[in-house]
C-alpha positions as MATLAB code, in Angstrom:
seq = 'XXXXXXXXXXXXXXXXXXXXXXXXXXXXXXXXXXXXXXXXXXXXXXXXXXXXXXXXXXXXXXXXXXXXXXXXXXXXXXXXXXXXXXXXXXXXXXXXXXXXXXXXXXXXXXXXXXXXXXXXXXXXXXXXXXXXXXXXXXXXXXXXXXXXXXXXXXXXXXXXXXXXXXXXX';
ca = [
     362.104  -74.329  -61.186;
     359.356  -71.681  -60.743;
     359.120  -72.621  -57.072;
     362.869  -72.126  -56.605;
     362.699  -68.760  -58.389;
     359.741  -67.691  -56.266;
     361.551  -68.721  -53.068;
     364.595  -66.693  -54.153;
     362.426  -63.652  -54.869;
     360.605  -64.139  -51.555;
     363.896  -64.396  -49.670;
     365.190  -61.251  -51.406;
     361.980  -59.355  -50.606;
     362.126  -60.448  -46.945;
     365.689  -59.120  -46.659;
     364.658  -55.896  -48.341;
     361.665  -55.529  -45.990;
     363.872  -56.150  -42.953;
     366.350  -53.496  -44.119;
     363.530  -50.995  -44.735;
     362.051  -51.713  -41.285;
     365.467  -51.070  -39.707;
     365.693  -47.737  -41.540;
     362.168  -46.832  -40.436;
     362.951  -47.734  -36.807;
     366.143  -45.679  -36.896;
     364.267  -42.653  -38.283;
     361.482  -43.087  -35.702;
     364.018  -43.286  -32.854;
     365.814  -40.199  -34.161;
     362.501  -38.346  -34.376;
     361.511  -39.403  -30.834;
     364.858  -38.279  -29.435;
     364.715  -34.926  -31.234;
     361.116  -34.365  -30.124;
     362.056  -35.217  -26.547;
     364.968  -32.746  -26.623;
     362.763  -30.009  -28.072;
     359.910  -30.667  -25.638;
     362.262  -30.574  -22.655;
     364.031  -27.474  -24.068;
     367.348  -29.269  -23.733;
     370.281  -26.887  -24.027;
     368.326  -23.860  -22.826;
     369.005  -22.179  -19.481;
     366.721  -23.069  -16.582;
     365.116  -19.618  -16.670;
     363.997  -20.065  -20.286;
     362.641  -23.551  -19.601;
     360.714  -22.184  -16.615;
     359.203  -19.258  -18.537;
     358.337  -21.428  -21.574;
     356.422  -23.801  -19.310;
     354.632  -20.959  -17.514;
     351.410  -20.781  -19.480;
     350.554  -17.154  -18.675;
     353.896  -15.772  -19.809;
     354.597  -18.176  -22.692;
     351.468  -16.999  -24.535;
     352.637  -13.389  -24.718;
     356.375  -13.724  -25.310;
     358.561  -15.546  -27.800;
     362.283  -16.066  -27.989;
     364.085  -14.158  -30.728;
     365.001  -17.522  -32.245;
     361.271  -18.289  -32.589;
     360.423  -15.183  -34.609;
     363.185  -15.205  -37.245;
     362.804  -17.213  -40.431;
     365.268  -17.391  -43.275;
     366.401  -19.522  -46.170;
     368.448  -22.577  -45.184;
     371.397  -21.224  -47.206;
     371.789  -18.239  -44.866;
     370.487  -19.640  -41.575;
     373.887  -20.584  -40.134;
     375.357  -17.159  -40.900;
     372.381  -15.313  -39.374;
     372.261  -17.556  -36.296;
     376.010  -17.225  -35.734;
     375.798  -13.439  -35.944;
     372.782  -13.221  -33.621;
     373.932  -16.022  -31.293;
     374.510  -13.725  -28.276;
     370.862  -12.563  -28.378;
     368.984  -15.572  -29.783;
     367.727  -16.532  -26.291;
     366.360  -13.077  -25.493;
     362.608  -12.892  -25.012;
     360.661  -10.441  -27.167;
     357.839   -8.751  -25.237;
     355.411   -5.964  -26.107;
     355.797   -3.743  -23.056;
     358.128   -3.074  -20.197;
     355.497   -4.442  -17.812;
     355.603   -7.842  -19.542;
     359.320   -8.097  -18.838;
     358.758   -7.090  -15.210;
     356.134   -9.834  -14.829;
     358.603  -12.412  -16.170;
     361.392  -11.147  -13.933;
     359.081  -11.395  -10.921;
     358.098  -14.956  -11.908;
     361.763  -15.924  -12.103;
     362.626  -14.185   -8.848;
     359.730  -15.731   -6.928;
     360.659  -19.203   -8.150;
     364.441  -18.632   -7.832;
     364.906  -19.773  -11.440;
     367.661  -17.498  -12.686;
     367.376  -14.581  -15.049;
     366.383  -13.807  -18.600;
     367.024  -11.058  -21.132;
     364.355   -9.140  -23.021;
     363.751   -7.012  -26.076;
     360.893   -4.616  -25.357;
     359.108   -3.750  -28.595;
     357.654   -0.452  -27.352;
     361.226    0.780  -26.733;
     362.500   -0.021  -30.234;
     362.735    3.174  -32.290;
     360.754    3.369  -35.523;
     363.176    4.095  -38.297;
     363.375    3.076  -41.899;
     366.513    1.220  -42.773;
     367.940    1.676  -46.226;
     370.251   -1.051  -47.335;
     373.064   -0.269  -49.684;
     374.225   -2.816  -52.194;
     377.765   -4.079  -52.309;
     379.173   -6.416  -54.898;
     379.444   -9.941  -53.558;
     377.373   -9.173  -50.458;
     373.724   -9.730  -49.579;
     372.010   -7.609  -46.944;
     370.978   -9.813  -44.010;
     367.646   -7.987  -43.868;
     366.821   -9.214  -47.359;
     367.096  -12.897  -46.410;
     365.304  -12.770  -43.048;
     361.541  -12.914  -42.689;
     359.671  -11.763  -39.584;
     356.120  -10.769  -38.773;
     355.451   -7.066  -39.240;
     355.170   -6.724  -35.465;
     358.884   -7.614  -35.103;
     360.252   -5.828  -38.175;
     361.682   -2.818  -36.299;
     363.568   -5.130  -33.922;
     364.924   -7.077  -36.874;
     365.934   -3.816  -38.590;
     367.772   -2.710  -35.465;
     369.636   -5.996  -35.029;
     370.571   -6.544  -38.672;
     371.155   -3.044  -40.035;
     374.499   -2.846  -41.810;
     374.905   -6.646  -41.651;
     375.867   -8.327  -44.912;
     376.564  -11.907  -45.917;
     379.436  -12.638  -48.277;
     378.379  -14.792  -51.213;
     381.616  -14.790  -53.201;
     385.211  -15.605  -52.489;
     386.741  -13.278  -49.881;
     389.525  -12.181  -52.226;
     387.036  -11.044  -54.901;
     385.033   -8.791  -52.548;
     387.591   -5.997  -52.385;
     388.580   -5.818  -56.051;
];
């Protein structure tokens, strides 16, 4: 009787182990696919892939999408708003953008867009509060180096956190 019970438990545990191994394999395959897509910069224009793989330029410039961090709750709203400029490179000086443009031209790899930090005006942004709205600047985190660019892009941008009909009451 104990042998039969042990065989039943063993059989159950084998099935459970097999199911867990399938889950693990599925997660590993999903991870490998995602990593492959990220490493190959799938979905990015050829010019961005070329510049990201160019070691001299990639060290000095980041994409706007690489410098913005925000809470998961607001990420979709921020990314949707900034979608037209998320693939712009952020460079320190005008000369850095010229170098990248020359790299692209010489290799016939398309074109890229740039934000040049030295050309961003220094101004303090004051956010006003509105009932039912959160200032986008209050939910986004960036390094101090990029704060003025972030201020410029997200000034007067608010995220609704209540029902639309309640905002205007």
